[in-house]
N, C-alpha and C positions, 0 to 999 in steps of 0.2 A: 446124122447124129443117132446115138443109141436111145431108144424109147424107154423111159422109166416113169410111167404115169403114176405108179403107186407112191413114188417119193414126192413128186411135185406135179400135180395135174396142170398147173399153169404152163409148164414147158411143153405141153402137147401142141400148143400153137406153134412153138419153135419146130417141133417134129414135122408138122404138116407144112410149114414154110420150107422145110428142107425137101419134103417129098413132092409137093406141087406148089411151088412158090407163086406162080402166076394165076392160080385159080382165085376167083373172087371170094373172099371170106365174108365181107360185110358190104351190103348195098343199102343205101338210105337216100332220102331226099336231100341230105346234106353232104353227100359224097360217098365214096367207096374205099375199100381196102382189099388188096390181095392178101393172101396169107403172109407173103414176104413183107409187105408194107406194115401189116398189123404187128408182126413179130418185131420188126425194127423199131416201131414206135413204142412198143411195150418196153423194149430194152432201154430206149432213150429216157422214158419216164422213170424207170428204175434208177438210172444214174442221176437224174434230176433230183429224185427224192433223197438218194444217198448223199448228194452234195449239200442237202439242206438238213442233214442229220436225222432223216426219217428212214426207219428200217424195220426189221422183224419185231412184231409185237405192237407196233404203232398203228394208228388209224388214219384212213383217208376217206373223206366224204365227197360225194359227187351229187350235183343236182343238174342233170343234163337231159335234154330231150333224146329221142331215139336217133342218135347220130353216131358216127364212127368213133369219135373221141371217147364216148362212154365205154366202148369196147377196148380201146387202147388202154385206158386206165384200169379197167377190170383185169385185162391180161397181165398188166404190170404188177398189180398188187398180188395176184395169185401165184406169181413166181418169186416174190420178194418177202414173203412172210408177213405181209401187211393185212390188216383187217379192212375190208372194203364195205362202206356203207352208202348205198344209193338212197336218194331222198326224192320224195314225191314233188315234182316241179309245179304242181297245182297249189302248193301250200303258200301261205303268206310269209313275208320275210321273217317275222318273229318266230313263226313255227319252224321254219328252216333253221334259223339260228339256234333254237333249242336243241334240235337233233345234232347239228354240227358240234355244239358244246357238249351235249350229253354223251356222244360217242367218243369224245376226246380226240377229235380229228386234229392232226397237225398240218394236214394239207387239205385244201378245199378247191375242187374244180367245179366251176359254175357256168351256166349258159347265159350269154349276153342278152338273149331274148327275154330273160326274166327281169331285166331292168333294175329298178331300185330295190327289189326284194332281196337280191343277193348282197347288195351293199349293206342293207339293213341287217341281214343275217349275220354278217361278220362282227357287228357290234356286240353280239352276245356270245361270240366264240373266240376269245382271246388266244386260245392255244393254236388256232389255225394260222400259223405264221407264213405259210406258203399259200398264196391265193392266186389261182389261175383262171382266166376267163376264156371261154370258147365262143367263136363266132362273132366277135365284135370287141368293143372296148368298154371298160368300166373302171371308174376311179378306184385306185387302191389295189387293182388286180393286174397281174402280168399276163401278157398275151400268150396263148397256148403254143402256137407255132414257133414264136420267137424263143420261148422258154426251153423247148425240147431240141431245137435245131442244133445247138452247140455240142450235143452229146452223141456218142458213138451208138450205132444201131446193132452192132454185133452182139451175139448172145452173151448174157452175163454169166459170171462164174458163181458158184456157191448158191444156187437157187434154193429157195425155202418155200415150203407150202404156205400159201396165204389162206385167208378165210373171208367170209362175208358175215355181216351183221345187219339184218334187215329190221326195220321198225314196224311193229304191228299197229294198225290204226286204233284198235280197241273200241270200246263202247263208252267209256268214261275216262276222264283225266287225260294226261299226256300219253303219247305213244311210247312204247317201250322197245328197246333193242333186244332181239332174240340172240343171245350170246352162247357160244360153245367154246369151252376151254380146249377140248380135244377136236382137232380138225380132221375130217374124214375126206380123203380124196375122191373125186368123182371120176369114175372110169368111163372111157369111150364105149359106145354101144356098137359093136361090130359083129356080134354073134347073129347070124342070119335067122336063127330060131327065135330071136327076140322080135316082137311085133314092131318095136320102135327102132330097129337096126338101121344104121346109116352106112352109105357107101362113100368112103372118103373121096373128095374131089368131084363127086357126082350129085349126091343128095343136096336138097335145098330146103331150108326151114323158113316159114313165114312167121315173123314176130308180129302178132296182131295187137298186143297190148303194150303198155309202157314198160321199158326195160327195168325200171326200179322195182317193179312188183315181183314178188317171189316166184310165181308160176311162169310168167314169160322169161324171167331171168334164167331160171333153171332149165325149163323145157325148150324154149325157143332160142336161147343164146348159148348157155354153157354146154349143155349136152351136144348140140349140133357141132359147135366149133371145136370142142375137145375131141369130137369124133371125126373131124376133118370135113364136115359139111359146111356149105356157105349159108349165110342167113340174109334174109331180106326183111328190113325193119319198116313197118308202117309208121308214118308220123301221126296219123289220126285214123281210127278205124271207120271204114265205110263198107257197106255190104257189097255193092257191085265192084268197087275197087279191089276188094278181096278176091273176087273171081277173076278179075283182069290180071292181077299179079300172079295168081296161081297158073294161069295159062302162059303168061309172058315168061316167067322164070322157071316153069316146070317144077313147081313146088311139090315136094314129096311129104313133108311133115308140117304140122302146125298145132298150136294150142288155141282153144277158143273157150268162150263161156256161153251159157245158155241163151243170154240175150242176143248174142251174135247169131246163133242158130235161128232164133225167132225172126230176126231182121232179114237174114238171108232168105228164109222161106217166104217173106212178104214181098220179095222182088217180083216184078211181072214175069210171066212165064217166058216171054221172049228174051228177057235178060238172062234168066237161068240157062236157057238153051244156047245162048250166044257164045259161051266160053267152054273150052276144052279142059276138063278137070281130070283127065285120065292119068296124069302124073301122080296124083295123090295116092299115098300108100298108108298114111297114119295120121288121124286126127284125134286128139285127146282133149277132153273138156273136164271142167270141174269148177271150183270156186263158188258155185251156187247151184241149188237144185234145178234140174231141167224137167219141165213138164213132160209127161210120158208121150203125149201126142206130138209134141215138137220133136223129140228125139226119134220117134218112129218115122216121122216124115223125113228127117235128115238121113237116116239109114237107108230109106227107100231111094233117096236122091244120090247120096254119095257112095252107097254100098256099105258092106260090113267092115269098114275100116275105122269106125268110130269107137274110141275107148273112153271110159270115164274113170276118174280117180276121186278118192276122198282122202285128203291129207291136210297137213298144216305146216305153216312155216316152222313151227316148233318141232316137227318130226313125228315119227310113230305112224300108226294107222295100218298101212299096207293094203288099202282097198283099191282094187283095180278090176274093171270088168270090160270085156270086149262086146261087140255088137251081138254076136250070135248067142252068147251066154245071157246077155241082158234081155234079149227078146224072150227068153224063157222065164225071166223074172222082171217084167217091165217096172221101172221105177227104182230098182236097186242101184246102189253105188258099189256093189261087189261083195265078195267074200274073201277075207284075208287069208294068206297062206299060213301054214302051221307055225312059221317062225314069228308071227305077230300075235299079240295078245291084247284083246280089246274087251271092255265090259260096258254094260249099260246098267246104271245105278239109279236108285230113287234118291229123294232128298236126304234120306238118312244114311246113304252110302251102302245100301243093300242092293244086291243084284236083282233085277226084275225078271219076271217070267218071260218066256218066249212070246213074242207078239205084243208085249207091253211096252209102252213108251217111257223112256227115261233119258238121263243125261249120258252121253257117250264119253267114255274114258279110254285112253290109249296108253299102253305101256311105253314109257320113254326108252329109247335105245340106250344100251349100256355105254357105247362109245359115241361121243358127240351129243351127250344129253344137254338140253338147253337150260338156260336160266334167263330171267329178264335182267338185263344189264343194270346193275346198281339199284335193284329193286327186289330185295329178298322177300318182302311182304307179298308182292304180286306173284312171285315165283312160288312161294309156299301156298298161296291161295289157289293155285292152278293144279296142285298135286294132291293125290290121295295115295300116300306111299310112293310106289314106283309108277303110278298112273297119273296122267294129266288130262284136263278137259279144256275145250274151247267154248263150252256152253251149248254145244249142238245137241239137239234132241233127236231121238230115233228109236227104232226097234229092230231086233233080229227076228227073221221068220224061222220056221221049223227046220229049214235047211242051212241056217247060219248066214243068210244074206242080210246085209244092212239096208234099211230104208230110213231116209231122213225125213223128219216132219217139221223142222224149224229150229229156232234157237230160243233159249230161255229168255233172252233179252227181248224177244219178239212175241212172247207168249201173251195171248189175250185171255183174261180171266173174267168171264161174264156170269154173274150169278153163281159163282163158285165152280163153274165149269171151264176146263181148259180148252182153248180153241187155238189151233196152229194155223197162222195166216197163210203159209205156203200152200196148204191144201185148198184154201179158197181161191188164191191167185191162180192156181193151175186150172181150175174150172172156168173162171171168168175169162181167162186168157184165150179160151177156145171160141169165144164169141167173135163173129166176123168184124164187129165194129171196134174191137179193142186191140190197140197196139201194145200196151203195157199196163200193168196194174200192180198196186201195192195195197194190201189189206192191213189195217191197223185197228187197235182198240182205242176208242175215244171215250171221254168221261160220260158216265150216265149215273144220275143220282140214285136210281133204283137198283141197277144191276152192277154198279161199279164201273164196268166198261161195256160198251156196245161195239159191234163190228161195223166198220165202215171201209169201203173200198175206194181208193183214189185211183182214177182211171185216166190214162193217156189214150186218146182216140186215134183211129186211123186217119190219115190226111183226107180232108174233104167231108168228114162227118162232124156234125155239130152237136154239142150237148143239149139235152132236153129232158123234161120230166118224164116224157113217154119212154125215152131210151133208158133212163134210170130204172123205171118200173120193169122194163124188159130185161135188164141185166139182173135185177134182184130175182125176178121170176126164173131166169135162166139158171141162177145159182140154186134156187130152191128145187129145181128139177133134178139136180145132180148131187146135192148135199143135204144132210139133215138140217132142218130149219134153224136150229140154234147156232149153226156155223155160218149162216148166210148174212151178208151185209144188210143192215137195216136202212142204209142210205148210201148214196154214191156222190163223190165229189169228182171234179174234173180239173186236170192241169194240162198245160201245154207240153211239159216234159217232166218226167220223174227224175229225181236226183240219183246218180249212180257214182260209185267209187271208180277209180281208174281201173280196177280189176273187173268192172262190169257188174258188180253187185248193186242191187237197189239199196239205197241207204234208208232203211225202214225207220230208223230213229230220227232221221232228218224229216221224213214225211210226217212222223208222229208228233214231233216236238211242238209245232204251233197249236195243236189242239190241247196241249197240257200246260202251256205257258202260264196260265192264270191259276 
């Protein structure tokens, strides 16, 4: 078939099915797909949707684990002009139902493993008249395999460019869909001069996170598949299992977050040495700040193949930095190219001086500019003219490199002084007893807030007053005293989002409930 990715990137799967039909496109704990099988299922789903009156401009929602059916539906929507909304499968039924209804889904594909939650979700989503269950049975849902079996798997005619609408978790209120009226096709990455270039039929990407999240969806699924690379999807992330899969499948590309780096480095030396990682060519990370010492150790171990980005589901930014460049500016998230326009502003909207901390604003792209679906107020509140912000704080150095310091929602104000908890976390995390840490502000009658660090200890280490004193002293050796925790609390495990970010607001909430 003739390749025309610029018209409809969803048909790239069909192109690769024609070029190398028997190459494994998707491998999961729930089954596999060759490119030919994936393409045929995508065509069957297109015809299933059409037979139910669902087509270009309509919406389909999925709440599925990292399984091949997720990819089947994704590939189908992207060639049929349909808006694809993946949903966090950790949500409760009512929360899932809100998104299915809010995105105006006419079809809903759900994982049987979620049990009553998916049945509850449909109570709040009357527009979803086509309900399909995967991997089991649920009352009111049709079986996935039985539903697509009657339809032809040959390529559809009149393909149309589909889109995705992901929902941001936000810090308050309901999640919002990031909607774009103008759809921008995603090109394959074949140019060998690109660090992330794929070799069709040869390269393999490891999907370490949940497919519904923006970064794994784009970096570990869409870009590899559209480029003709196979993907291996982890059902649940584990450090040593990651190394095993890299060796077994000769993984070349993967996306990770800082927490994964930290956990990988915590593995025993014999575990690190057990696996052959020589196939790796490109590891990219983002989603949360990475402590400098952690990243330095990863580069020493994996080599200069680690890249870092700073971006948003909403678009914009353009921050990307490779290992060698990063080592000259430890801690930076990069320096954008000339085609990007970013500013750091104070609370009054004025640009701050070099080296001064402020709120980061990015110029929204002219094509594919986002809005929050059915929420003009939130959309307006995120923009200053052509620029938008996620509330992240940082500064540009004298060479134009961006350094992140935290988020406005996480800012601690003690005695009128601003304290950025990520800076505290980065130092305490260096202590050998600490597995993870989340620094927050807690109420203080005199100062408004005081600094407290909530610590998850390494296995086998028990909390004690002596250890708390040691950790506070450790921080004071490395930070100005006003930034240091005045007390330490201990937890068995810190809460994290599916993207790997510590949920600082969740840690903070119990201290402020009263």
